[in-house]
PQR file with spaces between the fields and no chain letter, atoms N, CA, C, O and H, PARSE charges and radii, in Angstrom:
ATOM       1  N    MET     1       0.853   -1.236   -0.021 -0.4000 1.5000
ATOM       2  CA   MET     1      -0.024   -0.075    0.054 -0.0000 2.0000
ATOM       3  C    MET     1       0.791    1.420   -0.048  0.5500 1.7000
ATOM       4  O    MET     1       0.588    2.322   -0.861 -0.5500 1.4000
ATOM       5  N    ARG     2       1.939    1.356    1.232 -0.4000 1.5000
ATOM       6  CA   ARG     2       2.597    2.555    0.783 -0.0000 2.0000
ATOM       7  C    ARG     2       3.564    2.715   -0.020  0.5500 1.7000
ATOM       8  O    ARG     2       4.124    3.805   -0.140 -0.5500 1.4000
ATOM       9  H    ARG     2       2.105    0.624    1.893  0.4000 1.0000
ATOM      10  N    ARG     3       3.956    1.493   -0.790 -0.4000 1.5000
ATOM      11  CA   ARG     3       4.763    1.659   -2.114 -0.0000 2.0000
ATOM      12  C    ARG     3       3.904    2.125   -3.231  0.5500 1.7000
ATOM      13  O    ARG     3       4.422    2.634   -4.225 -0.5500 1.4000
ATOM      14  H    ARG     3       3.501    0.608   -0.692  0.4000 1.0000
ATOM      15  N    SER     4       2.733    1.993   -3.131 -0.4000 1.5000
ATOM      16  CA   SER     4       1.759    2.646   -4.359 -0.0000 2.0000
ATOM      17  C    SER     4       1.536    3.796   -4.291  0.5500 1.7000
ATOM      18  O    SER     4       1.464    4.554   -5.258 -0.5500 1.4000
ATOM      19  H    SER     4       2.313    1.579   -2.323  0.4000 1.0000
ATOM      20  N    ILE     5       1.378    4.124   -3.007 -0.4000 1.5000
ATOM      21  CA   ILE     5       1.245    5.559   -2.744 -0.0000 2.0000
ATOM      22  C    ILE     5       2.660    6.739   -3.113  0.5500 1.7000
ATOM      23  O    ILE     5       2.667    7.877   -3.583 -0.5500 1.4000
ATOM      24  H    ILE     5       1.437    3.508   -2.221  0.4000 1.0000
ATOM      25  N    VAL     6       3.732    5.837   -2.650 -0.4000 1.5000
ATOM      26  CA   VAL     6       5.225    6.598   -3.094 -0.0000 2.0000
ATOM      27  C    VAL     6       5.324    6.835   -4.530  0.5500 1.7000
ATOM      28  O    VAL     6       5.556    7.899   -5.104 -0.5500 1.4000
ATOM      29  H    VAL     6       3.727    4.913   -2.268  0.4000 1.0000
ATOM      30  N    PHE     7       5.083    5.515   -5.088 -0.4000 1.5000
ATOM      31  CA   PHE     7       4.914    5.374   -6.539 -0.0000 2.0000
ATOM      32  C    PHE     7       3.887    6.523   -7.419  0.5500 1.7000
ATOM      33  O    PHE     7       4.223    7.088   -8.460 -0.5500 1.4000
ATOM      34  H    PHE     7       4.895    4.651   -4.622  0.4000 1.0000
ATOM      35  N    ALA     8       2.751    6.669   -6.803 -0.4000 1.5000
ATOM      36  CA   ALA     8       2.035    7.749   -7.370 -0.0000 2.0000
ATOM      37  C    ALA     8       2.366    9.300   -7.302  0.5500 1.7000
ATOM      38  O    ALA     8       2.289   10.170   -8.169 -0.5500 1.4000
ATOM      39  H    ALA     8       2.478    6.210   -5.957  0.4000 1.0000
ATOM      40  N    VAL     9       2.735    9.342   -6.066 -0.4000 1.5000
ATOM      41  CA   VAL     9       3.294   10.683   -5.660 -0.0000 2.0000
ATOM      42  C    VAL     9       4.412   11.207   -6.654  0.5500 1.7000
ATOM      43  O    VAL     9       4.273   12.313   -7.178 -0.5500 1.4000
ATOM      44  H    VAL     9       2.798    8.635   -5.361  0.4000 1.0000
ATOM      45  N    ALA    10       5.566   10.386   -6.926 -0.4000 1.5000
ATOM      46  CA   ALA    10       6.577   10.517   -7.882 -0.0000 2.0000
ATOM      47  C    ALA    10       6.235   10.649   -9.167  0.5500 1.7000
ATOM      48  O    ALA    10       6.836   11.429   -9.906 -0.5500 1.4000
ATOM      49  H    ALA    10       5.679    9.489   -6.501  0.4000 1.0000
ATOM      50  N    PHE    11       4.984    9.713   -9.672 -0.4000 1.5000
ATOM      51  CA   PHE    11       4.841   10.231  -10.925 -0.0000 2.0000
ATOM      52  C    PHE    11       4.100   11.235  -11.215  0.5500 1.7000
ATOM      53  O    PHE    11       4.179   11.742  -12.333 -0.5500 1.4000
ATOM      54  H    PHE    11       4.495    9.079   -9.072  0.4000 1.0000
ATOM      55  N    ILE    12       3.231   11.718  -10.251 -0.4000 1.5000
ATOM      56  CA   ILE    12       2.824   12.831  -10.438 -0.0000 2.0000
ATOM      57  C    ILE    12       3.485   14.178  -10.438  0.5500 1.7000
ATOM      58  O    ILE    12       3.113   15.175  -11.056 -0.5500 1.4000
ATOM      59  H    ILE    12       3.167   11.306   -9.342  0.4000 1.0000
ATOM      60  N    ALA    13       4.782   14.019   -9.452 -0.4000 1.5000
ATOM      61  CA   ALA    13       5.738   14.947   -9.327 -0.0000 2.0000
ATOM      62  C    ALA    13       6.520   15.097  -10.710  0.5500 1.7000
ATOM      63  O    ALA    13       6.754   16.244  -11.089 -0.5500 1.4000
ATOM      64  H    ALA    13       5.085   13.208   -8.950  0.4000 1.0000
ATOM      65  N    LEU    14       6.917   14.080  -11.446 -0.4000 1.5000
ATOM      66  CA   LEU    14       7.649   13.646  -12.781 -0.0000 2.0000
ATOM      67  C    LEU    14       6.625   14.452  -13.684  0.5500 1.7000
ATOM      68  O    LEU    14       7.093   15.374  -14.352 -0.5500 1.4000
ATOM      69  H    LEU    14       6.726   13.148  -11.138  0.4000 1.0000
ATOM      70  N    SER    15       5.510   14.232  -13.748 -0.4000 1.5000
ATOM      71  CA   SER    15       4.651   14.722  -14.678 -0.0000 2.0000
ATOM      72  C    SER    15       4.488   16.361  -14.626  0.5500 1.7000
ATOM      73  O    SER    15       4.484   17.062  -15.638 -0.5500 1.4000
ATOM      74  H    SER    15       5.130   13.483  -13.205  0.4000 1.0000
ATOM      75  N    LEU    16       4.348   16.887  -13.196 -0.4000 1.5000
ATOM      76  CA   LEU    16       4.181   18.012  -13.271 -0.0000 2.0000
ATOM      77  C    LEU    16       5.228   18.985  -13.870  0.5500 1.7000
ATOM      78  O    LEU    16       5.050   20.039  -14.481 -0.5500 1.4000
ATOM      79  H    LEU    16       4.352   16.318  -12.373  0.4000 1.0000
ATOM      80  N    GLY    17       6.313   18.373  -13.544 -0.4000 1.5000
ATOM      81  CA   GLY    17       7.928   18.717  -13.629 -0.0000 2.0000
ATOM      82  C    GLY    17       8.094   18.543  -15.243  0.5500 1.7000
ATOM      83  O    GLY    17       8.844   19.371  -15.760 -0.5500 1.4000
ATOM      84  H    GLY    17       6.457   17.517  -13.048  0.4000 1.0000
ATOM      85  N    SER    18       7.593   17.733  -15.970 -0.4000 1.5000
ATOM      86  CA   SER    18       7.870   17.826  -17.383 -0.0000 2.0000
ATOM      87  C    SER    18       6.828   18.858  -18.173  0.5500 1.7000
ATOM      88  O    SER    18       7.225   19.390  -19.210 -0.5500 1.4000
ATOM      89  H    SER    18       6.983   17.061  -15.550  0.4000 1.0000
ATOM      90  N    LEU    19       5.701   19.090  -17.750 -0.4000 1.5000
ATOM      91  CA   LEU    19       4.804   19.710  -18.062 -0.0000 2.0000
ATOM      92  C    LEU    19       5.499   21.504  -18.086  0.5500 1.7000
ATOM      93  O    LEU    19       5.449   22.201  -19.099 -0.5500 1.4000
ATOM      94  H    LEU    19       5.378   18.658  -16.908  0.4000 1.0000
ATOM      95  N    SER    20       6.111   21.976  -16.746 -0.4000 1.5000
ATOM      96  CA   SER    20       6.530   22.979  -16.750 -0.0000 2.0000
ATOM      97  C    SER    20       7.756   23.109  -17.852  0.5500 1.7000
ATOM      98  O    SER    20       7.968   24.148  -18.477 -0.5500 1.4000
ATOM      99  H    SER    20       6.152   21.410  -15.923  0.4000 1.0000
ATOM     100  N    PHE    21       8.493   21.958  -17.988 -0.4000 1.5000
ATOM     101  CA   PHE    21       9.320   22.491  -19.104 -0.0000 2.0000
ATOM     102  C    PHE    21       8.815   22.511  -20.585  0.5500 1.7000
ATOM     103  O    PHE    21       9.526   23.100  -21.399 -0.5500 1.4000
ATOM     104  H    PHE    21       8.321   21.114  -17.481  0.4000 1.0000
ATOM     105  N    ALA    22       7.896   22.046  -20.926 -0.4000 1.5000
ATOM     106  CA   ALA    22       7.094   22.075  -22.178 -0.0000 2.0000
ATOM     107  C    ALA    22       6.607   23.558  -22.180  0.5500 1.7000
ATOM     108  O    ALA    22       6.760   24.212  -23.212 -0.5500 1.4000
ATOM     109  H    ALA    22       7.318   21.567  -20.266  0.4000 1.0000
ATOM     110  N    ALA    23       5.954   24.197  -20.943 -0.4000 1.5000
ATOM     111  CA   ALA    23       5.517   25.396  -21.093 -0.0000 2.0000
ATOM     112  C    ALA    23       6.359   26.095  -21.212  0.5500 1.7000
ATOM     113  O    ALA    23       5.970   26.948  -22.010 -0.5500 1.4000
ATOM     114  H    ALA    23       5.829   23.665  -20.105  0.4000 1.0000
ATOM     115  N    ALA    24       7.804   26.404  -20.768 -0.4000 1.5000
ATOM     116  CA   ALA    24       8.581   27.362  -20.587 -0.0000 2.0000
ATOM     117  C    ALA    24       9.402   27.314  -22.361  0.5500 1.7000
ATOM     118  O    ALA    24       9.977   28.257  -22.906 -0.5500 1.4000
ATOM     119  H    ALA    24       8.119   25.711  -20.120  0.4000 1.0000
ATOM     120  N    GLY    25       9.230   26.156  -22.823 -0.4000 1.5000
ATOM     121  CA   GLY    25       9.935   26.408  -24.224 -0.0000 2.0000
ATOM     122  C    GLY    25       9.096   27.390  -25.062  0.5500 1.7000
ATOM     123  O    GLY    25       8.017   27.919  -24.797 -0.5500 1.4000
ATOM     124  H    GLY    25       8.764   25.391  -22.380  0.4000 1.0000
ATOM     125  N    GLY    26       9.979   27.498  -26.266 -0.4000 1.5000
ATOM     126  CA   GLY    26       9.293   28.531  -27.284 -0.0000 2.0000
ATOM     127  C    GLY    26       8.628   29.733  -26.819  0.5500 1.7000
ATOM     128  O    GLY    26       8.652   30.061  -25.633 -0.5500 1.4000
ATOM     129  H    GLY    26      10.855   27.068  -26.481  0.4000 1.0000
ATOM     130  N    GLY    27       7.985   30.456  -27.794 -0.4000 1.5000
ATOM     131  CA   GLY    27       7.315   31.830  -27.296 -0.0000 2.0000
ATOM     132  C    GLY    27       7.675   32.806  -28.086  0.5500 1.7000
ATOM     133  O    GLY    27       7.182   33.934  -28.068 -0.5500 1.4000
ATOM     134  H    GLY    27       7.965   30.189  -28.757  0.4000 1.0000
ATOM     135  N    CYS    28       8.574   32.409  -28.836 -0.4000 1.5000
ATOM     136  CA   CYS    28       9.080   33.592  -29.882 -0.0000 2.0000
ATOM     137  C    CYS    28       9.201   33.315  -31.377  0.5500 1.7000
ATOM     138  O    CYS    28       9.618   32.284  -31.903 -0.5500 1.4000
ATOM     139  H    CYS    28       8.974   31.493  -28.850  0.4000 1.0000
ATOM     140  N    MET    29       8.826   34.261  -31.873 -0.4000 1.5000
ATOM     141  CA   MET    29       9.027   34.035  -33.560 -0.0000 2.0000
ATOM     142  C    MET    29      10.310   34.568  -34.383  0.5500 1.7000
ATOM     143  O    MET    29      10.812   35.692  -34.418 -0.5500 1.4000
ATOM     144  H    MET    29       8.488   35.099  -31.445  0.4000 1.0000
ATOM     145  N    PRO    30      10.665   33.368  -35.032 -0.5600 1.5000
ATOM     146  CA   PRO    30      11.725   33.981  -35.983  0.2800 2.0000
ATOM     147  C    PRO    30      11.274   35.086  -36.797  0.5500 1.7000
ATOM     148  O    PRO    30      10.120   35.477  -36.973 -0.5500 1.4000
ATOM     149  N    PRO    31      12.522   35.595  -37.336 -0.5600 1.5000
ATOM     150  CA   PRO    31      12.427   36.821  -38.341  0.2800 2.0000
ATOM     151  C    PRO    31      12.280   35.959  -39.472  0.5500 1.7000
ATOM     152  O    PRO    31      12.756   34.853  -39.726 -0.5500 1.4000
ATOM     153  N    SER    32      11.303   36.929  -40.258 -0.4000 1.5000
ATOM     154  CA   SER    32      11.063   36.066  -41.814 -0.0000 2.0000
ATOM     155  C    SER    32      11.665   36.624  -42.479  0.5500 1.7000
ATOM     156  O    SER    32      11.273   37.698  -42.937 -0.5500 1.4000
ATOM     157  H    SER    32      10.916   37.828  -40.052  0.4000 1.0000
ATOM     158  N    GLY    33      13.020   36.014  -42.822 -0.4000 1.5000
ATOM     159  CA   GLY    33      14.147   36.518  -43.582 -0.0000 2.0000
ATOM     160  C    GLY    33      15.056   37.592  -43.061  0.5500 1.7000
ATOM     161  O    GLY    33      14.936   38.026  -41.915 -0.5500 1.4000
ATOM     162  H    GLY    33      13.338   35.142  -42.450  0.4000 1.0000
ATOM     163  N    THR    34      15.839   37.960  -43.787 -0.4000 1.5000
ATOM     164  CA   THR    34      16.883   39.044  -43.610 -0.0000 2.0000
ATOM     165  C    THR    34      16.577   40.304  -43.955  0.5500 1.7000
ATOM     166  O    THR    34      16.581   40.500  -45.171 -0.5500 1.4000
ATOM     167  H    THR    34      15.936   37.607  -44.718  0.4000 1.0000
ATOM     168  N    THR    35      16.329   41.168  -43.312 -0.4000 1.5000
ATOM     169  CA   THR    35      16.160   42.940  -43.660 -0.0000 2.0000
ATOM     170  C    THR    35      17.702   43.544  -43.495  0.5500 1.7000
ATOM     171  O    THR    35      18.555   43.053  -42.756 -0.5500 1.4000
ATOM     172  H    THR    35      16.326   41.009  -42.325  0.4000 1.0000
ATOM     173  N    GLU    36      17.865   44.633  -44.282 -0.4000 1.5000
ATOM     174  CA   GLU    36      18.742   45.533  -43.994 -0.0000 2.0000
ATOM     175  C    GLU    36      18.359   47.101  -44.154  0.5500 1.7000
ATOM     176  O    GLU    36      17.664   47.605  -45.037 -0.5500 1.4000
ATOM     177  H    GLU    36      17.172   45.032  -44.883  0.4000 1.0000
ATOM     178  N    SER    37      18.973   47.708  -43.108 -0.4000 1.5000
ATOM     179  CA   SER    37      18.749   49.143  -43.256 -0.0000 2.0000
ATOM     180  C    SER    37      20.027   49.806  -42.936  0.5500 1.7000
ATOM     181  O    SER    37      20.933   49.367  -42.228 -0.5500 1.4000
ATOM     182  H    SER    37      19.537   47.299  -42.391  0.4000 1.0000
ATOM     183  N    LYS    38      19.945   51.242  -43.738 -0.4000 1.5000
ATOM     184  CA   LYS    38      21.118   52.237  -43.205 -0.0000 2.0000
ATOM     185  C    LYS    38      20.634   52.971  -42.072  0.5500 1.7000
ATOM     186  O    LYS    38      21.528   53.683  -41.615 -0.5500 1.4000
ATOM     187  H    LYS    38      19.208   51.599  -44.313  0.4000 1.0000
ATOM     188  N    GLY    39      19.737   53.046  -41.557 -0.4000 1.5000
ATOM     189  CA   GLY    39      19.055   53.655  -40.610 -0.0000 2.0000
ATOM     190  C    GLY    39      19.652   53.065  -39.031  0.5500 1.7000
ATOM     191  O    GLY    39      20.020   51.938  -38.697 -0.5500 1.4000
ATOM     192  H    GLY    39      19.011   52.467  -41.928  0.4000 1.0000
ATOM     193  N    VAL    40      19.568   54.262  -38.315 -0.4000 1.5000
ATOM     194  CA   VAL    40      19.648   53.910  -36.896 -0.0000 2.0000
ATOM     195  C    VAL    40      18.808   53.717  -35.905  0.5500 1.7000
ATOM     196  O    VAL    40      18.936   54.291  -34.823 -0.5500 1.4000
ATOM     197  H    VAL    40      19.270   55.177  -38.586  0.4000 1.0000
ATOM     198  N    GLU    41      17.844   52.869  -36.180 -0.4000 1.5000
ATOM     199  CA   GLU    41      16.590   52.653  -35.101 -0.0000 2.0000
ATOM     200  C    GLU    41      16.300   51.384  -35.466  0.5500 1.7000
ATOM     201  O    GLU    41      16.080   50.969  -36.604 -0.5500 1.4000
ATOM     202  H    GLU    41      17.741   52.403  -37.059  0.4000 1.0000
ATOM     203  N    VAL    42      16.312   50.759  -34.391 -0.4000 1.5000
ATOM     204  CA   VAL    42      15.799   48.952  -34.485 -0.0000 2.0000
ATOM     205  C    VAL    42      14.813   48.656  -33.471  0.5500 1.7000
ATOM     206  O    VAL    42      14.873   49.127  -32.336 -0.5500 1.4000
ATOM     207  H    VAL    42      16.492   51.097  -33.467  0.4000 1.0000
ATOM     208  N    LYS    43      13.767   47.757  -33.940 -0.4000 1.5000
ATOM     209  CA   LYS    43      12.859   47.371  -33.066 -0.0000 2.0000
ATOM     210  C    LYS    43      12.966   46.143  -32.629  0.5500 1.7000
ATOM     211  O    LYS    43      13.488   45.380  -33.442 -0.5500 1.4000
ATOM     212  H    LYS    43      13.718   47.374  -34.863  0.4000 1.0000
ATOM     213  N    VAL    44      12.653   45.684  -31.626 -0.4000 1.5000
ATOM     214  CA   VAL    44      12.539   44.329  -30.815 -0.0000 2.0000
ATOM     215  C    VAL    44      11.297   43.838  -30.741  0.5500 1.7000
ATOM     216  O    VAL    44      10.601   44.276  -29.825 -0.5500 1.4000
ATOM     217  H    VAL    44      12.229   46.303  -30.965  0.4000 1.0000
ATOM     218  N    ALA    45      10.744   42.880  -31.610 -0.4000 1.5000
ATOM     219  CA   ALA    45       9.364   42.394  -31.427 -0.0000 2.0000
ATOM     220  C    ALA    45       9.528   40.652  -31.764  0.5500 1.7000
ATOM     221  O    ALA    45      10.238   40.138  -32.628 -0.5500 1.4000
ATOM     222  H    ALA    45      11.309   42.524  -32.353  0.4000 1.0000
ATOM     223  N    ASN    46       8.756   40.071  -30.918 -0.4000 1.5000
ATOM     224  CA   ASN    46       8.505   38.617  -30.901 -0.0000 2.0000
ATOM     225  C    ASN    46       9.859   38.046  -30.921  0.5500 1.7000
ATOM     226  O    ASN    46      10.019   37.056  -31.635 -0.5500 1.4000
ATOM     227  H    ASN    46       8.179   40.489  -30.216  0.4000 1.0000
ATOM     228  N    CYS    47      10.896   38.516  -30.236 -0.4000 1.5000
ATOM     229  CA   CYS    47      12.182   38.139  -29.700 -0.0000 2.0000
ATOM     230  C    CYS    47      12.915   38.043  -31.358  0.5500 1.7000
ATOM     231  O    CYS    47      13.559   37.039  -31.660 -0.5500 1.4000
ATOM     232  H    CYS    47      10.766   39.320  -29.656  0.4000 1.0000
ATOM     233  N    SER    48      12.752   39.055  -32.234 -0.4000 1.5000
ATOM     234  CA   SER    48      13.349   39.429  -33.455 -0.0000 2.0000
ATOM     235  C    SER    48      13.747   40.956  -33.278  0.5500 1.7000
ATOM     236  O    SER    48      13.202   41.770  -32.532 -0.5500 1.4000
ATOM     237  H    SER    48      12.229   39.871  -31.989  0.4000 1.0000
ATOM     238  N    PHE    49      15.034   41.197  -34.302 -0.4000 1.5000
ATOM     239  CA   PHE    49      15.532   42.397  -34.211 -0.0000 2.0000
ATOM     240  C    PHE    49      14.894   42.894  -35.935  0.5500 1.7000
ATOM     241  O    PHE    49      15.197   42.188  -36.897 -0.5500 1.4000
ATOM     242  H    PHE    49      15.476   40.536  -34.908  0.4000 1.0000
ATOM     243  N    ILE    50      14.110   44.021  -36.101 -0.4000 1.5000
ATOM     244  CA   ILE    50      13.650   44.499  -37.191 -0.0000 2.0000
ATOM     245  C    ILE    50      14.151   46.184  -37.528  0.5500 1.7000
ATOM     246  O    ILE    50      13.567   47.197  -37.143 -0.5500 1.4000
ATOM     247  H    ILE    50      13.864   44.595  -35.320  0.4000 1.0000
ATOM     248  N    PRO    51      15.282   46.114  -38.279 -0.5600 1.5000
ATOM     249  CA   PRO    51      15.822   45.190  -39.315  0.2800 2.0000
ATOM     250  C    PRO    51      16.717   44.041  -38.654  0.5500 1.7000
ATOM     251  O    PRO    51      16.906   43.949  -37.442 -0.5500 1.4000
ATOM     252  N    THR    52      17.181   43.276  -39.512 -0.4000 1.5000
ATOM     253  CA   THR    52      17.960   42.306  -38.764 -0.0000 2.0000
ATOM     254  C    THR    52      19.481   42.691  -38.704  0.5500 1.7000
ATOM     255  O    THR    52      20.315   42.233  -37.924 -0.5500 1.4000
ATOM     256  H    THR    52      17.027   43.351  -40.497  0.4000 1.0000
ATOM     257  N    ILE    53      19.710   43.825  -39.897 -0.4000 1.5000
ATOM     258  CA   ILE    53      21.068   43.800  -40.041 -0.0000 2.0000
ATOM     259  C    ILE    53      20.978   45.348  -40.274  0.5500 1.7000
ATOM     260  O    ILE    53      20.213   45.770  -41.141 -0.5500 1.4000
ATOM     261  H    ILE    53      19.032   44.197  -40.531  0.4000 1.0000
ATOM     262  N    ILE    54      21.857   46.335  -39.408 -0.4000 1.5000
ATOM     263  CA   ILE    54      21.964   47.793  -39.647 -0.0000 2.0000
ATOM     264  C    ILE    54      23.354   48.133  -40.116  0.5500 1.7000
ATOM     265  O    ILE    54      24.332   47.430  -39.860 -0.5500 1.4000
ATOM     266  H    ILE    54      22.479   45.992  -38.704  0.4000 1.0000
ATOM     267  N    HIS    55      23.389   49.180  -40.776 -0.4000 1.5000
ATOM     268  CA   HIS    55      24.589   49.587  -40.912 -0.0000 2.0000
ATOM     269  C    HIS    55      24.758   51.069  -40.619  0.5500 1.7000
ATOM     270  O    HIS    55      24.067   51.965  -41.103 -0.5500 1.4000
ATOM     271  H    HIS    55      22.594   49.750  -40.984  0.4000 1.0000
ATOM     272  N    ALA    56      25.883   51.228  -39.663 -0.4000 1.5000
ATOM     273  CA   ALA    56      25.652   52.695  -38.966 -0.0000 2.0000
ATOM     274  C    ALA    56      26.973   53.232  -38.751  0.5500 1.7000
ATOM     275  O    ALA    56      27.807   52.519  -38.192 -0.5500 1.4000
ATOM     276  H    ALA    56      26.444   50.499  -39.270  0.4000 1.0000
ATOM     277  N    PRO    57      27.318   54.592  -39.183 -0.5600 1.5000
ATOM     278  CA   PRO    57      28.688   55.262  -39.266  0.2800 2.0000
ATOM     279  C    PRO    57      29.060   54.984  -37.817  0.5500 1.7000
ATOM     280  O    PRO    57      28.219   54.747  -36.950 -0.5500 1.4000
ATOM     281  N    VAL    58      30.481   55.032  -37.592 -0.4000 1.5000
ATOM     282  CA   VAL    58      30.999   55.329  -36.356 -0.0000 2.0000
ATOM     283  C    VAL    58      30.723   56.218  -35.781  0.5500 1.7000
ATOM     284  O    VAL    58      30.906   57.343  -36.245 -0.5500 1.4000
ATOM     285  H    VAL    58      31.164   55.225  -38.296  0.4000 1.0000
ATOM     286  N    GLY    59      30.127   55.986  -34.437 -0.4000 1.5000
ATOM     287  CA   GLY    59      30.045   57.274  -33.237 -0.0000 2.0000
ATOM     288  C    GLY    59      28.564   57.836  -33.693  0.5500 1.7000
ATOM     289  O    GLY    59      28.177   58.922  -33.261 -0.5500 1.4000
ATOM     290  H    GLY    59      29.978   55.072  -34.061  0.4000 1.0000
ATOM     291  N    ALA    60      27.709   57.007  -34.632 -0.4000 1.5000
ATOM     292  CA   ALA    60      26.183   57.363  -34.783 -0.0000 2.0000
ATOM     293  C    ALA    60      25.605   56.658  -33.342  0.5500 1.7000
ATOM     294  O    ALA    60      26.112   55.721  -32.725 -0.5500 1.4000
ATOM     295  H    ALA    60      28.023   56.125  -34.983  0.4000 1.0000
ATOM     296  N    LYS    61      24.465   57.367  -33.043 -0.4000 1.5000
ATOM     297  CA   LYS    61      23.438   57.191  -32.189 -0.0000 2.0000
ATOM     298  C    LYS    61      22.545   55.936  -32.524  0.5500 1.7000
ATOM     299  O    LYS    61      21.742   56.138  -33.435 -0.5500 1.4000
ATOM     300  H    LYS    61      24.053   58.128  -33.544  0.4000 1.0000
ATOM     301  N    VAL    62      22.531   54.712  -31.975 -0.4000 1.5000
ATOM     302  CA   VAL    62      21.231   53.817  -32.612 -0.0000 2.0000
ATOM     303  C    VAL    62      20.557   53.570  -31.737  0.5500 1.7000
ATOM     304  O    VAL    62      20.970   52.945  -30.759 -0.5500 1.4000
ATOM     305  H    VAL    62      23.183   54.547  -31.235  0.4000 1.0000
ATOM     306  N    THR    63      19.272   54.020  -31.867 -0.4000 1.5000
ATOM     307  CA   THR    63      17.776   53.915  -30.667 -0.0000 2.0000
ATOM     308  C    THR    63      17.329   52.537  -30.857  0.5500 1.7000
ATOM     309  O    THR    63      17.224   52.117  -32.009 -0.5500 1.4000
ATOM     310  H    THR    63      18.937   54.527  -32.661  0.4000 1.0000
ATOM     311  N    TRP    64      17.047   51.768  -29.841 -0.4000 1.5000
ATOM     312  CA   TRP    64      16.598   50.407  -29.543 -0.0000 2.0000
ATOM     313  C    TRP    64      15.264   50.806  -28.934  0.5500 1.7000
ATOM     314  O    TRP    64      15.206   51.471  -27.899 -0.5500 1.4000
ATOM     315  H    TRP    64      17.133   52.109  -28.905  0.4000 1.0000
ATOM     316  N    PHE    65      13.954   50.291  -29.749 -0.4000 1.5000
ATOM     317  CA   PHE    65      12.717   50.061  -29.095 -0.0000 2.0000
ATOM     318  C    PHE    65      12.447   48.771  -28.947  0.5500 1.7000
ATOM     319  O    PHE    65      12.458   47.975  -29.886 -0.5500 1.4000
ATOM     320  H    PHE    65      14.001   49.751  -30.589  0.4000 1.0000
ATOM     321  N    ASN    66      12.164   48.453  -27.666 -0.4000 1.5000
ATOM     322  CA   ASN    66      12.187   47.148  -26.993 -0.0000 2.0000
ATOM     323  C    ASN    66      10.424   46.959  -26.922  0.5500 1.7000
ATOM     324  O    ASN    66       9.714   47.537  -26.099 -0.5500 1.4000
ATOM     325  H    ASN    66      12.155   49.099  -26.903  0.4000 1.0000
ATOM     326  N    GLY    67       9.940   46.022  -27.974 -0.4000 1.5000
ATOM     327  CA   GLY    67       8.411   45.677  -27.591 -0.0000 2.0000
ATOM     328  C    GLY    67       8.134   44.811  -27.241  0.5500 1.7000
ATOM     329  O    GLY    67       6.937   44.523  -27.272 -0.5500 1.4000
ATOM     330  H    GLY    67      10.517   45.552  -28.642  0.4000 1.0000
ATOM     331  N    ASP    68       9.206   43.792  -26.643 -0.4000 1.5000
ATOM     332  CA   ASP    68       8.977   42.571  -25.813 -0.0000 2.0000
ATOM     333  C    ASP    68       8.650   42.567  -24.655  0.5500 1.7000
ATOM     334  O    ASP    68       8.898   43.622  -24.071 -0.5500 1.4000
ATOM     335  H    ASP    68      10.178   44.025  -26.618  0.4000 1.0000
ATOM     336  N    TYR    69       8.050   41.567  -23.906 -0.4000 1.5000
ATOM     337  CA   TYR    69       8.092   41.525  -22.494 -0.0000 2.0000
ATOM     338  C    TYR    69       9.391   40.745  -21.958  0.5500 1.7000
ATOM     339  O    TYR    69       9.368   40.101  -20.909 -0.5500 1.4000
ATOM     340  H    TYR    69       7.848   40.711  -24.381  0.4000 1.0000
ATOM     341  N    LEU    70      10.372   40.847  -22.666 -0.4000 1.5000
ATOM     342  CA   LEU    70      11.538   40.305  -22.083 -0.0000 2.0000
ATOM     343  C    LEU    70      12.747   41.293  -22.349  0.5500 1.7000
ATOM     344  O    LEU    70      12.852   41.726  -23.497 -0.5500 1.4000
ATOM     345  H    LEU    70      10.390   41.370  -23.518  0.4000 1.0000
ATOM     346  N    PRO    71      13.599   41.659  -21.468 -0.5600 1.5000
ATOM     347  CA   PRO    71      14.476   42.293  -21.838  0.2800 2.0000
ATOM     348  C    PRO    71      15.702   41.633  -22.716  0.5500 1.7000
ATOM     349  O    PRO    71      15.806   40.412  -22.594 -0.5500 1.4000
ATOM     350  N    HIS    72      16.463   42.163  -23.421 -0.4000 1.5000
ATOM     351  CA   HIS    72      17.048   42.203  -24.368 -0.0000 2.0000
ATOM     352  C    HIS    72      18.605   42.500  -23.964  0.5500 1.7000
ATOM     353  O    HIS    72      18.607   43.380  -23.104 -0.5500 1.4000
ATOM     354  H    HIS    72      16.378   43.154  -23.521  0.4000 1.0000
ATOM     355  N    ALA    73      19.994   42.052  -24.301 -0.4000 1.5000
ATOM     356  CA   ALA    73      21.233   42.243  -23.919 -0.0000 2.0000
ATOM     357  C    ALA    73      21.528   42.512  -25.523  0.5500 1.7000
ATOM     358  O    ALA    73      21.235   41.593  -26.288 -0.5500 1.4000
ATOM     359  H    ALA    73      19.993   41.337  -25.000  0.4000 1.0000
ATOM     360  N    ILE    74      22.113   43.764  -26.092 -0.4000 1.5000
ATOM     361  CA   ILE    74      22.505   43.768  -27.296 -0.0000 2.0000
ATOM     362  C    ILE    74      23.913   44.313  -27.366  0.5500 1.7000
ATOM     363  O    ILE    74      24.321   45.306  -26.764 -0.5500 1.4000
ATOM     364  H    ILE    74      22.352   44.510  -25.471  0.4000 1.0000
ATOM     365  N    ASN    75      24.626   43.504  -28.209 -0.4000 1.5000
ATOM     366  CA   ASN    75      25.787   43.478  -28.576 -0.0000 2.0000
ATOM     367  C    ASN    75      26.243   43.570  -30.180  0.5500 1.7000
ATOM     368  O    ASN    75      25.593   43.151  -31.138 -0.5500 1.4000
ATOM     369  H    ASN    75      24.294   42.697  -28.698  0.4000 1.0000
ATOM     370  N    GLY    76      27.464   44.194  -30.204 -0.4000 1.5000
ATOM     371  CA   GLY    76      27.676   44.122  -31.676 -0.0000 2.0000
ATOM     372  C    GLY    76      29.341   44.111  -32.142  0.5500 1.7000
ATOM     373  O    GLY    76      30.198   44.066  -31.258 -0.5500 1.4000
ATOM     374  H    GLY    76      27.992   44.534  -29.426  0.4000 1.0000
ATOM     375  N    LEU    77      29.643   44.147  -33.278 -0.4000 1.5000
ATOM     376  CA   LEU    77      30.648   44.070  -33.834 -0.0000 2.0000
ATOM     377  C    LEU    77      31.346   45.077  -34.297  0.5500 1.7000
ATOM     378  O    LEU    77      30.580   45.709  -35.023 -0.5500 1.4000
ATOM     379  H    LEU    77      28.947   44.184  -33.995  0.4000 1.0000
ATOM     380  N    GLY    78      32.490   45.631  -34.276 -0.4000 1.5000
ATOM     381  CA   GLY    78      33.094   46.952  -34.952 -0.0000 2.0000
ATOM     382  C    GLY    78      33.461   47.901  -33.800  0.5500 1.7000
ATOM     383  O    GLY    78      33.951   49.004  -34.041 -0.5500 1.4000
ATOM     384  H    GLY    78      33.113   45.117  -33.685  0.4000 1.0000
């Protein structure tokens, strides 16, 4: 009797744990292709950057608009 209760509790705990992993995955939409811009404004929406590539001169101010519910860290080359 006690063994079946322990088994049932373990089964329920593992089931609930696996559901939390399924709920945590995904949620963001990938960008639909690559877009380029010479501008210096970038919007973040659905975990994607619009445009995906920008060209800004050295010393230019780049303005970011975060339309997501998540914070984003921005890094660049150059």
